[in-house]
Structure formats: structure tokens, C-alpha cells
C-alpha positions in Angstrom: -3.5 -3.9 -45.2 -2.8 -5.5 -41.8 -1.5 -3.4 -39.0 0.3 -4.2 -35.6 -1.7 -3.5 -32.5 -0.4 -0.4 -30.8 2.0 -1.3 -28.1 1.4 -0.5 -24.8 4.4 1.4 -23.9 2.7 3.5 -21.2 2.3 -0.2 -19.0 6.1 -1.2 -19.9 7.5 2.3 -18.7 5.5 2.3 -15.2 6.5 -1.4 -14.5 10.1 -0.3 -15.5 10.2 2.6 -13.1 8.9 0.4 -10.4 11.5 -2.1 -10.9 14.2 0.8 -10.8 12.6 2.4 -7.9 12.9 -0.9 -5.8 16.5 -1.5 -6.7 18.9 -0.5 -4.0 20.6 2.9 -4.9 23.7 2.4 -2.6 25.8 -0.5 -1.3 28.4 -0.3 1.4 30.3 -3.0 3.5 33.6 -4.6 4.5 34.2 -7.0 1.5 36.6 -9.0 3.7 34.6 -9.4 6.9 31.2 -9.3 5.9 29.3 -12.6 5.4 25.8 -11.2 5.6 24.1 -8.7 3.2 20.6 -7.3 3.9 18.5 -5.1 1.7 16.1 -2.8 3.5 13.0 -0.3 2.2 13.3 3.4 3.6 10.9 6.1 2.9 12.1 9.1 1.0 12.5 10.9 4.1 14.4 8.5 5.8 17.1 8.3 2.9 17.1 12.2 2.9 17.3 12.4 6.8 20.4 9.3 6.7 22.0 11.1 3.6 22.0 14.4 5.4 23.4 13.0 8.4 26.3 11.0 6.3 27.0 14.0 4.3 27.7 15.7 7.8 29.9 13.4 8.7 32.1 14.0 5.5 31.1 10.6 4.0 31.6 11.0 0.2 31.1 7.7 -1.3 27.7 6.1 -0.7 26.6 8.6 2.2 23.4 6.9 2.8 24.5 3.3 2.9 27.5 4.0 4.8 25.5 6.1 7.6 23.0 3.4 7.6 25.3 0.6 8.3 27.0 2.8 11.0 23.5 3.6 12.6 22.8 -0.1 12.9 26.4 -0.9 14.3 26.5 1.6 16.9 23.6 0.3 19.2 25.0 -3.1 18.8 28.0 -1.9 20.9 25.9 -1.8 24.1 23.2 -4.5 23.8 21.9 -4.1 27.3 21.3 0.0 26.9 19.7 -0.6 23.6 17.5 -3.5 24.7 16.2 -1.3 27.5 15.6 1.6 25.4 13.6 -0.6 22.9 11.6 -1.9 25.6 10.7 1.7 27.1 10.1 2.7 23.5 7.9 -0.3 22.9 5.9 0.3 26.1 5.2 3.9 25.1 4.3 3.1 21.6 1.5 0.8 22.7 0.3 3.2 25.1 -0.2 5.7 22.6 -1.9 3.6 20.2 0.7 3.1 17.6 0.6 0.0 15.7 4.4 -0.5 15.2 7.8 1.0 15.7 7.8 2.0 11.7 4.6 3.8 12.2 5.6 5.8 15.1 9.0 6.6 13.2 7.0 7.7 10.0 4.8 10.0 12.2 7.7 11.5 14.2 9.6 12.3 11.1 6.5 13.9 9.3 6.3 16.1 12.3 9.8 17.1 12.2 9.7 17.7 8.4 6.4 19.9 9.1 8.1 21.9 11.7 11.2 22.5 9.6 9.2 24.1 6.6 7.6 26.4 8.9 
């Protein structure tokens, strides 16, 4: 009597979960005026923070995606000021020994979460 080799469902399940996790959760944009769409990766802490902010602004449908779009668009209203702030922040990050803006932001967010738990 021949038997089939056992199917390795654990691998398939993990791979399926990884694919599901990497897919975008929310989408927001102006379907008429938008001609460029981007996909960005955020940490769970960043998603929670942006979602909380979106809900505070009473954004009911896709609070994270809508608020992220606002957060990208608002600094573009005054480019000179935004660029000056980025230059100052970059100098600070380099002086403090952080590798990147993302690394700096992650550490600050973790510190804020720790303080909120205390």
C-alpha cells in the first residue's frame, strides 16, 4: 500500500501569512486627480500612531491611509520651511550617531511608547 508524502502545511501557512502581512491594508486617494500611487512599509507602531491621529480627525473610512496622505501633503504646502527643518534634523541625526531618519524616528517612537506605558 502506497502512501503519499505528508503535505507540509506549516510552511504554506507561514508563507501565506507573510504574503497577507505584506499586502496593503488601506488605500486612499483622489481617483480623478491621482496619477501616481506609492506603497510604503510602516512599522506597527507607526500604523497605530497614524490611525489614532486619523480617528481623532474623525476620518472613518481608511483612517490610516487618509491620514498618511495628509501627512505627506501638508509639508509640501511650504517646501522651504520643510527643507530647512529636514536639514536641521539631518545634522542632529548625524551628530547623535543615528544611521538614518528612519532609525531615529523608530527610536523616538519606542521611547514614547515606553513612557506612555509607565
